[in-house]
C-alpha positions in Angstrom: 17.8 -16.4 8.3 15.6 -18.5 7.1 13.8 -21.6 9.4 12.4 -24.9 8.5 8.7 -25.1 9.1 8.7 -28.6 10.7 10.5 -26.8 13.3 7.5 -25.1 14.4 4.5 -26.7 15.5 4.1 -27.1 19.3 6.2 -24.2 20.2 5.6 -21.5 22.7 6.9 -18.1 21.5 6.9 -14.3 23.2 6.1 -12.8 19.8 5.0 -14.0 16.3 4.6 -12.1 13.6 2.2 -12.6 10.4 3.6 -11.2 7.0 7.3 -11.1 6.1 6.8 -7.7 3.9 8.3 -4.4 4.6 6.0 -4.0 8.3 7.2 -7.6 9.5 10.7 -7.2 8.8 10.4 -4.1 10.4 8.9 -5.4 13.4 11.3 -8.1 13.5 14.6 -5.6 13.5 13.2 -4.1 16.3 12.5 -7.1 18.0 16.1 -8.4 17.2 17.5 -4.7 18.7 15.9 -5.4 22.1 16.9 -9.7 21.8 13.4 -10.2 21.9 12.4 -13.7 21.0 10.0 -14.2 18.0 9.1 -15.6 14.4 8.1 -13.9 11.3 5.7 -16.0 9.2 5.4 -15.0 5.6 2.8 -16.9 3.8 4.7 -17.0 0.4 8.3 -15.4 0.3 9.9 -12.1 0.8 8.7 -9.5 -1.8 6.2 -11.6 -3.2 3.3 -9.0 -3.1 6.2 -6.5 -5.1 6.9 -9.9 -7.4 3.5 -10.6 -8.2 1.0 -7.7 -8.0 3.1 -5.2 -10.1 3.0 -4.7 -13.7 6.4 -4.4 -15.7 6.7 -0.8 -15.8 5.6 -0.5 -12.3 7.9 2.1 -10.2 7.3 4.2 -7.1 5.6 6.8 -6.7 7.5 8.3 -3.8 11.7 9.5 -4.3 14.1 7.0 -3.5 15.4 9.0 -0.5 12.0 8.3 1.5 12.9 4.6 1.3 14.3 4.1 5.2 13.2 1.0 6.7 15.1 0.6 10.2 18.7 -0.1 9.6 18.4 0.0 5.8 18.2 3.5 4.0 18.0 3.9 0.2 21.6 4.0 -0.2 21.8 4.1 -3.9 23.0 6.3 -6.7 19.9 8.2 -7.3 18.2 9.5 -4.5 15.9 11.8 -6.1 14.6 9.0 -8.4 11.9 6.2 -8.6 13.0 2.7 -7.9 11.2 0.5 -10.7 9.7 -2.9 -9.3 13.0 -5.1 -9.7 15.1 -2.5 -7.8 12.1 -2.4 -5.3 11.9 -6.0 -5.0 15.8 -6.4 -4.4 15.7 -3.6 -1.4 13.2 -5.5 0.5 15.2 -9.0 0.1 18.6 -7.3 0.9 17.1 -6.0 3.7 15.9 -9.3 5.1 19.6 -10.6 4.2 20.7 -7.8 6.4 20.0 -9.1 9.9 19.2 -12.3 11.0 15.3 -12.4 10.5 13.8 -15.9 11.9 11.5 -16.2 9.2 9.6 -18.9 8.1 8.9 -18.9 4.3 5.6 -20.7 3.1 3.8 -20.6 6.3 0.2 -19.4 6.0 -1.4 -18.3 9.0 -5.2 -19.7 9.2 -6.7 -19.3 12.8 -6.0 -17.1 15.4 -7.8 -16.9 18.9 -7.4 -16.2 22.4 -6.4 -18.4 25.0 -7.7 -18.5 28.6 -4.5 -17.6 30.1 -4.0 -14.6 27.8 -1.7 -15.8 25.2 -3.3 -17.0 21.7 -3.3 -20.1 19.9 -2.2 -19.3 16.3 -2.9 -22.3 13.8 -0.7 -22.4 10.9 0.1 -24.4 7.7 2.8 -25.5 9.8 1.5 -26.7 12.9 0.1 -24.7 16.1 2.1 -21.9 18.0 1.6 -20.5 21.6 2.4 -17.2 21.2 2.1 -14.4 24.4 1.8 -11.6 21.7 0.5 -11.7 18.1 1.6 -8.9 15.1 -0.4 -8.6 12.0 2.0 -7.3 9.4 -0.3 -8.7 6.6 -1.2 -5.0 5.2 -4.3 -3.7 4.0 -4.3 -4.8 0.0 -4.8 -8.5 0.4 -8.2 -9.3 -1.3 -8.5 -7.8 -5.3 -12.2 -6.2 -5.4 -13.8 -6.5 -8.1 -17.9 -5.0 -8.8 -20.6 -7.2 -9.5 -21.1 -5.0 -12.7 -18.3 -7.2 -14.2 -20.6 -10.5 -14.1 -22.7 -8.7 -16.6 -20.1 -8.2 -19.4 -20.0 -10.5 -22.5 -17.8 -13.4 -22.2 -15.9 -12.4 -25.1 -14.5 -9.8 -22.9 -11.0 -10.3 -21.2 -11.4 -9.0 -17.8 -8.5 -8.7 -15.6 -7.9 -7.2 -12.1 -5.3 -4.2 -12.3 -3.1 -6.8 -9.4 -2.9 -9.3 -12.6 -2.3 -6.6 -15.4 1.7 -7.3 -16.7 1.8 -5.3 -20.1 -0.2 -4.0 -23.2 1.1 -7.2 -25.1 -0.6 -9.6 -23.3 -4.2 -8.4 -23.9 -5.9 -9.3 -26.5 -5.8 -6.7 -29.8 -9.0 -4.2 -29.3 -9.7 -1.4 -27.2 -9.3 -1.2 -23.6 -11.4 0.2 -20.6 -9.6 0.9 -17.4 -12.5 1.2 -14.7 -10.8 3.5 -11.9 -8.6 6.4 -11.9 -6.4 6.2 -8.8 -3.0 5.4 -8.7 -2.9 2.0 -10.3 -5.7 2.8 -12.9 -3.9 5.9 -13.7 -0.9 4.4 -14.5 -2.5 1.3 -16.2 -3.9 3.5 -18.5 -0.8 5.3 -18.9 0.9 2.3 -19.8 -1.4 1.4 -22.3 -1.6 4.6 -24.1 1.9 4.7 -24.9 2.0 1.2 -25.9 -0.2 2.4 -28.8 -3.6 0.9 -27.5 -7.0 2.5 -27.7 -7.7 3.3 -23.9 -11.2 4.3 -22.4 -10.8 5.6 -18.7 -13.4 5.5 -16.4 -12.8 8.4 -14.3 -13.5 8.4 -10.6 -13.0 11.3 -7.7 -9.4 10.8 -7.3 -7.4 13.7 -6.4 -3.8 14.4 -8.4 -0.8 15.8 -7.5 1.8 17.9 -9.5 5.5 15.9 -9.8 7.7 18.8 -9.9 6.8 22.7 -9.1 8.8 25.5 -8.6 12.2 23.9 -8.8 11.6 20.5 -6.6 9.5 17.4 -6.4 6.3 18.4 -4.8 7.2 15.4 -2.3 10.8 17.3 -1.0 8.4 20.7 -0.4 5.9 18.9 1.7 8.5 17.0 3.6 10.4 20.2 4.4 6.7 22.0 5.2 6.1 18.8 7.8 3.1 17.2 5.8 4.8 13.6 6.4 4.9 14.0 10.4 1.3 15.0 10.7 -0.4 12.1 12.9 -4.1 10.5 12.4 -4.4 12.7 15.7 -4.1 15.9 14.1 -7.6 15.5 11.9 -11.1 15.9 12.9 -12.3 12.5 10.9 -9.4 9.7 11.3 -11.8 7.3 9.3 -12.1 9.9 6.3 -8.6 10.3 5.8 -7.6 6.8 6.1 -9.6 5.8 3.6 -8.9 8.5 1.3 -8.0 7.5 -2.0 -4.1 8.2 -2.9 -3.2 11.3 -5.2 -1.9 9.8 -8.8 1.1 10.9 -10.2 4.3 8.7 -11.6 7.9 8.2 -11.1 8.2 6.8 -14.7 10.7 8.2 -16.7 12.8 10.4 -14.0 9.0 11.2 -12.9 6.3 13.5 -14.2 2.3 14.4 -13.9 -0.4 12.0 -14.7 -2.7 14.6 -16.5 -5.5 13.2 -17.7 -6.7 15.9 -19.9 -3.7 15.3 -21.9 -4.4 11.8 -22.6 -7.5 12.7 -23.8 -6.2 15.5 -26.0 -4.1 12.8 -27.2 -6.4 10.3 -27.9 -7.7 8.4 -24.7 -11.1 8.3 -24.3 -12.6 9.7 -20.6 -15.6 8.9 -19.3 -17.3 9.3 -15.8 -17.9 6.8 -13.3 -19.2 3.3 -14.7 -22.6 2.8 -13.4 -24.2 0.4 -15.5 -23.5 -2.7 -17.8 -26.0 -4.1 -20.3 -25.4 -4.5 -24.4 -23.6 -1.5 -23.7 -21.4 0.4 -20.7 -23.4 3.5 -19.1 -21.4 6.4 -17.2 -22.0 9.0 -15.0 -22.2 12.3 -16.0 -19.8 13.7 -13.5 -16.2 13.3 -15.9 -16.2 17.2 -16.0 -16.8 17.2 -12.1 -14.3 14.5 -11.1 -11.2 16.4 -13.7 -11.9 19.5 -11.8 -11.8 18.1 -8.4 -8.5 16.5 -9.3 -7.1 20.0 -10.4 -8.2 21.7 -7.7 -6.4 19.5 -5.2 -3.3 19.4 -7.2 -3.3 23.4 -7.5 -4.4 23.6 -3.4 -1.0 21.9 -2.9 0.9 24.2 -5.0 -0.9 27.1 -2.9 0.4 25.8 0.6 3.7 25.5 -1.1 3.6 29.3 -2.2 2.6 29.9 1.0 5.3 27.9 2.8 7.9 30.1 0.5 6.3 33.2 1.3 6.4 32.7 5.1 10.1 31.3 5.2 11.5 33.4 2.7 13.4 30.8 0.9 13.7 31.4 -2.9 12.6 29.3 -6.0 11.9 29.9 -9.2 8.8 31.4 -10.4 6.2 28.7 -12.2 3.1 28.9 -14.3 0.1 27.2 -13.0 -2.0 24.9 -14.9 -4.1 25.5 -17.5 -6.1 22.7 -18.6 -5.7 21.3 -22.1 -8.8 19.7 -22.7 -12.5 19.6 -21.4 -15.3 17.0 -21.7 -17.1 19.4 -24.2 -13.8 18.9 -27.0 -14.8 15.0 -26.9 -16.0 13.8 -30.0 -17.2 10.5 -28.8 -20.3 9.4 -26.4 -19.1 9.7 -22.6 -22.2 8.4 -21.6 -21.9 5.0 -23.2 -20.0 2.4 -24.9 -21.1 -0.5 -26.8 -19.6 -3.6 -25.0 -18.7 -5.3 -28.0 -16.3 -2.5 -28.8 -13.8 -3.7 -26.1 -11.6 -6.7 -26.0 -10.5 -6.2 -22.5 -11.3 -4.8 -18.8 -8.8 -4.0 -16.2 -10.6 -3.4 -12.7 -8.7 -1.1 -11.0 -10.9 -0.8 -8.3 -8.7 -1.8 -5.2 -8.5 -4.4 -2.4 -9.9 -5.2 0.5 -8.8 -6.9 3.7 -9.3 -10.4 4.7 -9.5 -10.8 8.4 -11.4 -14.4 8.5 -8.7 -15.9 10.3 -8.5 -13.6 13.3 -11.1 -14.6 15.9 -10.8 -11.3 18.3 -13.2 -8.6 19.1 -11.0 -5.8 17.4 -12.8 -5.3 14.5 -15.4 -2.4 13.7 -18.6 -3.1 11.1 -16.3 -2.4 8.1 -14.0 -4.9 8.9 -11.2 -2.6 9.7 -9.3 -3.0 12.9 -10.0 -0.9 15.6 -6.7 0.5 17.2 -5.0 2.9 18.6 -1.5 3.5 17.0 -1.8 -0.5 15.9 -2.6 -1.7 19.6 -5.8 -3.1 19.5 -8.5 -3.6 22.4 -7.1 -7.3 22.6 -4.2 -7.6 24.8 -1.0 -8.4 23.1 -2.6 -8.3 19.4 -1.1 -5.5 17.5 -1.4 -4.5 13.6 1.3 -2.5 11.8 1.3 -1.6 8.0 -2.1 0.0 7.7 -3.1 3.4 5.8 -2.2 5.9 8.1 -1.8 4.0 11.4 0.0 6.9 12.6 1.4 9.2 9.7 1.1 9.6 6.0 4.1 7.1 5.9 2.6 4.2 7.9 2.6 1.3 5.4 5.2 2.8 3.2 8.8 2.5 3.3 9.3 5.9 4.7 7.1 5.7 7.9 6.2 1.9 8.7 9.6 1.8 10.5 8.5 4.7 12.8 5.1 2.4 13.9 7.2 -0.4 13.9 9.5 1.0 16.9 6.5 2.1 18.7 4.6 -1.2 19.0 8.1 -3.0 19.6 8.1 -0.6 23.0 4.2 -2.0 23.9 5.6 -5.3 23.4 8.5 -4.5 25.8 6.0 -3.3 28.3 3.6 -6.3 28.7 4.1 -9.0 31.0 4.8 -12.3 29.4 5.2 -15.8 30.8 6.0 -19.5 29.4 8.2 -21.6 28.1 9.9 -20.3 24.8 11.6 -21.5 21.7 13.7 -20.3 18.8 14.5 -22.9 15.9 13.4 -25.8 18.2 15.4 -25.3 21.2 13.6 -24.5 24.4 15.1 -21.6 26.6 14.2 -20.8 30.4 11.0 -19.8 31.4 10.9 -16.0 32.3 8.4 -13.7 33.8 9.4 -9.8 33.8 7.6 -6.6 32.5 10.6 -5.5 30.8 13.0 -6.9 28.7 16.2 -4.5 28.3 17.6 -3.1 25.3 20.5 -4.9 23.5 23.6 -2.8 24.7 26.8 -2.7 22.6 
């Protein structure tokens, strides 16, 4: 249910959830099952990030069957397909309508600080509330990051972050440089390439993965192999895992590999990392190493699938291994330098950073990343959900965020709470209990 912001000021609540995307809605679903009074604050509207930060041809890179929000598994006719942007938006908005979410849209959280009584003061654009517990569900991709190199490009070159890219037709005519070869950069480069634009791509060290191998989507094999059940505790260096760049692949047109070598063979111009900008753009001499590294990762995943099939005796069609179709030695252009006046536009596919300046609690490390154990922070009653590898690979995604939400709500249920609480402006009884029973039929 959508609530009116002017009913929020001055309330005291057991739980406040900040963020109304898939993570915040998943928390709300589990809180609802436990009859725990709460509100969800969403700065914009449900699905805003999917609506405003995705290009026109955007689609999922994981199959639809992995979309499994709590109480709302994918129920469409194409479980092995890949939802496009508008279908993803429909899936999320339908989810918000599937249960009584106490949702305040258009309400921003601007300051969170602890109180002497162990609760939290949360200042919002609709007033201040007191919360026994707070769940931050704003995700990790909040502020588009553009390197300072961008300041040195000529004024005549159009620049935009990947979050602002929509389609090739909205860019000025001419050659386009995409900086960054992670999922967004590789897919945007492909989108421009298929639109007939001359594309330059500054290639980093992002790995790639095959879309299909030995008769199935690689994601399906990895699911069977238990990869998506591995937890962050299974890795020796959790921070290194959490900050890994995702493998590039696409679900476009039913799903296929993204092979940067094939793009180069067909006219795209690949370069190494962008290292300097003056009258010309300069690139590192690491293109060959970056392409080889991405191929090694893809082939190693195939090795693990082969080993799994051999060990289990599962029969699957044989498939020849990948053979590179282009190498930097085949280039008929300068790999290391590109005149700035040759470009009409640059798209910075250089990722996002967090913005937790509104949170006044000692829960962040030197990189501004929240210190937590499965989303539980050192500050009692303060939680995070939707972070990359919060517990498993699926954390923050449609396939795994529900399990993280369920775990956090278990912690919320166990924590003692006191106070006068409200729902939609109506005060309810004061209580003091260290548990809340689950809803019964």
